[in-house]
Chimera marker file (.cmm) of the C-alpha trace (Angstrom):
<marker_set name="trace">
<marker id="1" x="6.660" y="9.887" z="-9.056" r="1" g="1" b="0" radius="0.5"/>
<marker id="2" x="3.706" y="12.172" z="-9.775" r="1" g="1" b="0" radius="0.5"/>
<marker id="3" x="0.119" y="11.220" z="-10.325" r="1" g="1" b="0" radius="0.5"/>
<marker id="4" x="-1.483" y="11.152" z="-13.693" r="1" g="1" b="0" radius="0.5"/>
<marker id="5" x="-3.921" y="13.939" z="-14.339" r="1" g="1" b="0" radius="0.5"/>
<marker id="6" x="-6.973" y="13.968" z="-16.574" r="1" g="1" b="0" radius="0.5"/>
<marker id="7" x="-5.433" y="16.712" z="-19.037" r="1" g="1" b="0" radius="0.5"/>
<marker id="8" x="-2.364" y="14.532" z="-19.223" r="1" g="1" b="0" radius="0.5"/>
<marker id="9" x="-4.458" y="11.501" z="-20.010" r="1" g="1" b="0" radius="0.5"/>
<marker id="10" x="-6.155" y="13.483" z="-22.567" r="1" g="1" b="0" radius="0.5"/>
<marker id="11" x="-2.286" y="14.795" z="-24.195" r="1" g="1" b="0" radius="0.5"/>
<marker id="12" x="-1.607" y="10.882" z="-24.388" r="1" g="1" b="0" radius="0.5"/>
<marker id="13" x="-4.771" y="10.388" z="-25.704" r="1" g="1" b="0" radius="0.5"/>
<marker id="14" x="-4.451" y="12.621" z="-28.227" r="1" g="1" b="0" radius="0.5"/>
<marker id="15" x="-0.664" y="11.295" z="-29.253" r="1" g="1" b="0" radius="0.5"/>
<marker id="16" x="-2.010" y="8.020" z="-30.074" r="1" g="1" b="0" radius="0.5"/>
<marker id="17" x="-5.243" y="9.439" z="-32.041" r="1" g="1" b="0" radius="0.5"/>
<marker id="18" x="-3.235" y="11.865" z="-33.973" r="1" g="1" b="0" radius="0.5"/>
<marker id="19" x="-4.873" y="14.246" z="-35.836" r="1" g="1" b="0" radius="0.5"/>
<marker id="20" x="-8.644" y="12.778" z="-36.143" r="1" g="1" b="0" radius="0.5"/>
<marker id="21" x="-10.898" y="16.351" z="-36.332" r="1" g="1" b="0" radius="0.5"/>
<marker id="22" x="-13.951" y="14.011" z="-35.336" r="1" g="1" b="0" radius="0.5"/>
<marker id="23" x="-13.069" y="13.245" z="-32.546" r="1" g="1" b="0" radius="0.5"/>
<marker id="24" x="-14.014" y="15.243" z="-29.350" r="1" g="1" b="0" radius="0.5"/>
<marker id="25" x="-11.515" y="15.107" z="-26.760" r="1" g="1" b="0" radius="0.5"/>
<marker id="26" x="-12.160" y="18.637" z="-24.681" r="1" g="1" b="0" radius="0.5"/>
<marker id="27" x="-14.235" y="19.064" z="-21.795" r="1" g="1" b="0" radius="0.5"/>
<marker id="28" x="-14.924" y="16.354" z="-19.136" r="1" g="1" b="0" radius="0.5"/>
<marker id="29" x="-14.210" y="13.268" z="-21.061" r="1" g="1" b="0" radius="0.5"/>
<marker id="30" x="-13.715" y="11.648" z="-17.869" r="1" g="1" b="0" radius="0.5"/>
<marker id="31" x="-16.944" y="8.794" z="-18.131" r="1" g="1" b="0" radius="0.5"/>
<marker id="32" x="-16.714" y="8.571" z="-22.017" r="1" g="1" b="0" radius="0.5"/>
<marker id="33" x="-16.295" y="5.309" z="-23.156" r="1" g="1" b="0" radius="0.5"/>
<marker id="34" x="-13.132" y="5.157" z="-24.498" r="1" g="1" b="0" radius="0.5"/>
<marker id="35" x="-14.714" y="3.327" z="-27.894" r="1" g="1" b="0" radius="0.5"/>
<marker id="36" x="-16.940" y="6.862" z="-28.472" r="1" g="1" b="0" radius="0.5"/>
<marker id="37" x="-13.341" y="8.453" z="-28.546" r="1" g="1" b="0" radius="0.5"/>
<marker id="38" x="-12.192" y="6.293" z="-31.397" r="1" g="1" b="0" radius="0.5"/>
<marker id="39" x="-10.189" y="3.590" z="-29.463" r="1" g="1" b="0" radius="0.5"/>
<marker id="40" x="-10.232" y="0.318" z="-30.712" r="1" g="1" b="0" radius="0.5"/>
<marker id="41" x="-7.383" y="-2.909" z="-29.814" r="1" g="1" b="0" radius="0.5"/>
<marker id="42" x="-5.121" y="-0.855" z="-31.780" r="1" g="1" b="0" radius="0.5"/>
<marker id="43" x="-5.344" y="2.233" z="-30.115" r="1" g="1" b="0" radius="0.5"/>
<marker id="44" x="-5.179" y="0.520" z="-26.500" r="1" g="1" b="0" radius="0.5"/>
<marker id="45" x="-1.958" y="-0.509" z="-26.703" r="1" g="1" b="0" radius="0.5"/>
<marker id="46" x="-0.125" y="2.535" z="-28.353" r="1" g="1" b="0" radius="0.5"/>
<marker id="47" x="-2.137" y="4.105" z="-24.893" r="1" g="1" b="0" radius="0.5"/>
<marker id="48" x="-0.824" y="0.941" z="-23.200" r="1" g="1" b="0" radius="0.5"/>
<marker id="49" x="2.803" y="1.772" z="-24.543" r="1" g="1" b="0" radius="0.5"/>
<marker id="50" x="2.782" y="5.417" z="-24.629" r="1" g="1" b="0" radius="0.5"/>
<marker id="51" x="1.578" y="5.128" z="-20.166" r="1" g="1" b="0" radius="0.5"/>
<marker id="52" x="4.459" y="2.553" z="-19.892" r="1" g="1" b="0" radius="0.5"/>
<marker id="53" x="6.976" y="5.064" z="-21.763" r="1" g="1" b="0" radius="0.5"/>
<marker id="54" x="5.832" y="8.403" z="-19.444" r="1" g="1" b="0" radius="0.5"/>
<marker id="55" x="4.726" y="6.716" z="-16.203" r="1" g="1" b="0" radius="0.5"/>
<marker id="56" x="7.053" y="3.658" z="-15.690" r="1" g="1" b="0" radius="0.5"/>
<marker id="57" x="3.236" y="1.162" z="-16.064" r="1" g="1" b="0" radius="0.5"/>
<marker id="58" x="3.180" y="-2.110" z="-17.810" r="1" g="1" b="0" radius="0.5"/>
<marker id="59" x="-0.363" y="-2.550" z="-18.433" r="1" g="1" b="0" radius="0.5"/>
<marker id="60" x="-0.880" y="-6.473" z="-19.099" r="1" g="1" b="0" radius="0.5"/>
<marker id="61" x="-2.865" y="-7.280" z="-22.354" r="1" g="1" b="0" radius="0.5"/>
<marker id="62" x="-5.610" y="-8.305" z="-19.627" r="1" g="1" b="0" radius="0.5"/>
<marker id="63" x="-6.061" y="-5.158" z="-18.340" r="1" g="1" b="0" radius="0.5"/>
<marker id="64" x="-6.091" y="-3.031" z="-20.833" r="1" g="1" b="0" radius="0.5"/>
<marker id="65" x="-9.135" y="-4.428" z="-22.043" r="1" g="1" b="0" radius="0.5"/>
<marker id="66" x="-10.789" y="-3.999" z="-18.678" r="1" g="1" b="0" radius="0.5"/>
<marker id="67" x="-10.267" y="0.141" z="-19.261" r="1" g="1" b="0" radius="0.5"/>
<marker id="68" x="-13.584" y="1.275" z="-20.802" r="1" g="1" b="0" radius="0.5"/>
<marker id="69" x="-13.118" y="5.158" z="-20.084" r="1" g="1" b="0" radius="0.5"/>
<marker id="70" x="-10.208" y="7.833" z="-19.120" r="1" g="1" b="0" radius="0.5"/>
<marker id="71" x="-11.578" y="7.561" z="-15.287" r="1" g="1" b="0" radius="0.5"/>
<marker id="72" x="-10.818" y="3.738" z="-15.117" r="1" g="1" b="0" radius="0.5"/>
<marker id="73" x="-7.797" y="4.201" z="-16.882" r="1" g="1" b="0" radius="0.5"/>
<marker id="74" x="-6.826" y="7.362" z="-14.170" r="1" g="1" b="0" radius="0.5"/>
<marker id="75" x="-7.233" y="4.925" z="-11.474" r="1" g="1" b="0" radius="0.5"/>
<marker id="76" x="-5.921" y="1.818" z="-12.835" r="1" g="1" b="0" radius="0.5"/>
<marker id="77" x="-2.693" y="4.409" z="-13.870" r="1" g="1" b="0" radius="0.5"/>
<marker id="78" x="-2.552" y="6.408" z="-10.714" r="1" g="1" b="0" radius="0.5"/>
<marker id="79" x="-3.133" y="3.270" z="-8.148" r="1" g="1" b="0" radius="0.5"/>
<marker id="80" x="0.279" y="1.407" z="-10.196" r="1" g="1" b="0" radius="0.5"/>
<marker id="81" x="2.348" y="4.558" z="-9.921" r="1" g="1" b="0" radius="0.5"/>
<marker id="82" x="0.968" y="4.256" z="-5.979" r="1" g="1" b="0" radius="0.5"/>
<marker id="83" x="2.636" y="0.616" z="-5.804" r="1" g="1" b="0" radius="0.5"/>
<marker id="84" x="5.610" y="1.943" z="-7.714" r="1" g="1" b="0" radius="0.5"/>
<marker id="85" x="6.209" y="5.329" z="-5.385" r="1" g="1" b="0" radius="0.5"/>
<link id1="1" id2="2" r="1" g="1" b="0" radius="0.2"/>
<link id1="2" id2="3" r="1" g="1" b="0" radius="0.2"/>
<link id1="3" id2="4" r="1" g="1" b="0" radius="0.2"/>
<link id1="4" id2="5" r="1" g="1" b="0" radius="0.2"/>
<link id1="5" id2="6" r="1" g="1" b="0" radius="0.2"/>
<link id1="6" id2="7" r="1" g="1" b="0" radius="0.2"/>
<link id1="7" id2="8" r="1" g="1" b="0" radius="0.2"/>
<link id1="8" id2="9" r="1" g="1" b="0" radius="0.2"/>
<link id1="9" id2="10" r="1" g="1" b="0" radius="0.2"/>
<link id1="10" id2="11" r="1" g="1" b="0" radius="0.2"/>
<link id1="11" id2="12" r="1" g="1" b="0" radius="0.2"/>
<link id1="12" id2="13" r="1" g="1" b="0" radius="0.2"/>
<link id1="13" id2="14" r="1" g="1" b="0" radius="0.2"/>
<link id1="14" id2="15" r="1" g="1" b="0" radius="0.2"/>
<link id1="15" id2="16" r="1" g="1" b="0" radius="0.2"/>
<link id1="16" id2="17" r="1" g="1" b="0" radius="0.2"/>
<link id1="17" id2="18" r="1" g="1" b="0" radius="0.2"/>
<link id1="18" id2="19" r="1" g="1" b="0" radius="0.2"/>
<link id1="19" id2="20" r="1" g="1" b="0" radius="0.2"/>
<link id1="20" id2="21" r="1" g="1" b="0" radius="0.2"/>
<link id1="21" id2="22" r="1" g="1" b="0" radius="0.2"/>
<link id1="22" id2="23" r="1" g="1" b="0" radius="0.2"/>
<link id1="23" id2="24" r="1" g="1" b="0" radius="0.2"/>
<link id1="24" id2="25" r="1" g="1" b="0" radius="0.2"/>
<link id1="25" id2="26" r="1" g="1" b="0" radius="0.2"/>
<link id1="26" id2="27" r="1" g="1" b="0" radius="0.2"/>
<link id1="27" id2="28" r="1" g="1" b="0" radius="0.2"/>
<link id1="28" id2="29" r="1" g="1" b="0" radius="0.2"/>
<link id1="29" id2="30" r="1" g="1" b="0" radius="0.2"/>
<link id1="30" id2="31" r="1" g="1" b="0" radius="0.2"/>
<link id1="31" id2="32" r="1" g="1" b="0" radius="0.2"/>
<link id1="32" id2="33" r="1" g="1" b="0" radius="0.2"/>
<link id1="33" id2="34" r="1" g="1" b="0" radius="0.2"/>
<link id1="34" id2="35" r="1" g="1" b="0" radius="0.2"/>
<link id1="35" id2="36" r="1" g="1" b="0" radius="0.2"/>
<link id1="36" id2="37" r="1" g="1" b="0" radius="0.2"/>
<link id1="37" id2="38" r="1" g="1" b="0" radius="0.2"/>
<link id1="38" id2="39" r="1" g="1" b="0" radius="0.2"/>
<link id1="39" id2="40" r="1" g="1" b="0" radius="0.2"/>
<link id1="40" id2="41" r="1" g="1" b="0" radius="0.2"/>
<link id1="41" id2="42" r="1" g="1" b="0" radius="0.2"/>
<link id1="42" id2="43" r="1" g="1" b="0" radius="0.2"/>
<link id1="43" id2="44" r="1" g="1" b="0" radius="0.2"/>
<link id1="44" id2="45" r="1" g="1" b="0" radius="0.2"/>
<link id1="45" id2="46" r="1" g="1" b="0" radius="0.2"/>
<link id1="46" id2="47" r="1" g="1" b="0" radius="0.2"/>
<link id1="47" id2="48" r="1" g="1" b="0" radius="0.2"/>
<link id1="48" id2="49" r="1" g="1" b="0" radius="0.2"/>
<link id1="49" id2="50" r="1" g="1" b="0" radius="0.2"/>
<link id1="50" id2="51" r="1" g="1" b="0" radius="0.2"/>
<link id1="51" id2="52" r="1" g="1" b="0" radius="0.2"/>
<link id1="52" id2="53" r="1" g="1" b="0" radius="0.2"/>
<link id1="53" id2="54" r="1" g="1" b="0" radius="0.2"/>
<link id1="54" id2="55" r="1" g="1" b="0" radius="0.2"/>
<link id1="55" id2="56" r="1" g="1" b="0" radius="0.2"/>
<link id1="56" id2="57" r="1" g="1" b="0" radius="0.2"/>
<link id1="57" id2="58" r="1" g="1" b="0" radius="0.2"/>
<link id1="58" id2="59" r="1" g="1" b="0" radius="0.2"/>
<link id1="59" id2="60" r="1" g="1" b="0" radius="0.2"/>
<link id1="60" id2="61" r="1" g="1" b="0" radius="0.2"/>
<link id1="61" id2="62" r="1" g="1" b="0" radius="0.2"/>
<link id1="62" id2="63" r="1" g="1" b="0" radius="0.2"/>
<link id1="63" id2="64" r="1" g="1" b="0" radius="0.2"/>
<link id1="64" id2="65" r="1" g="1" b="0" radius="0.2"/>
<link id1="65" id2="66" r="1" g="1" b="0" radius="0.2"/>
<link id1="66" id2="67" r="1" g="1" b="0" radius="0.2"/>
<link id1="67" id2="68" r="1" g="1" b="0" radius="0.2"/>
<link id1="68" id2="69" r="1" g="1" b="0" radius="0.2"/>
<link id1="69" id2="70" r="1" g="1" b="0" radius="0.2"/>
<link id1="70" id2="71" r="1" g="1" b="0" radius="0.2"/>
<link id1="71" id2="72" r="1" g="1" b="0" radius="0.2"/>
<link id1="72" id2="73" r="1" g="1" b="0" radius="0.2"/>
<link id1="73" id2="74" r="1" g="1" b="0" radius="0.2"/>
<link id1="74" id2="75" r="1" g="1" b="0" radius="0.2"/>
<link id1="75" id2="76" r="1" g="1" b="0" radius="0.2"/>
<link id1="76" id2="77" r="1" g="1" b="0" radius="0.2"/>
<link id1="77" id2="78" r="1" g="1" b="0" radius="0.2"/>
<link id1="78" id2="79" r="1" g="1" b="0" radius="0.2"/>
<link id1="79" id2="80" r="1" g="1" b="0" radius="0.2"/>
<link id1="80" id2="81" r="1" g="1" b="0" radius="0.2"/>
<link id1="81" id2="82" r="1" g="1" b="0" radius="0.2"/>
<link id1="82" id2="83" r="1" g="1" b="0" radius="0.2"/>
<link id1="83" id2="84" r="1" g="1" b="0" radius="0.2"/>
<link id1="84" id2="85" r="1" g="1" b="0" radius="0.2"/>
</marker_set>
């Protein structure tokens, strides 16, 4: 299985948030807090479900709360993909 790229993660973030025009996911959002991107606890759970569906990684509830930025999310997901592979 290939790694998750920032572009792929951004696509999942867009799918999770829907068409909220107030949220700007363009550019390098790697270090922008997910909370500033519009992610509350429910949105993070939806993101976890999307990551499971697309990459086969299960994000435990305790872990999802520690993923504060897209960079954190990429590092964790790609670490899990490497373990599964």
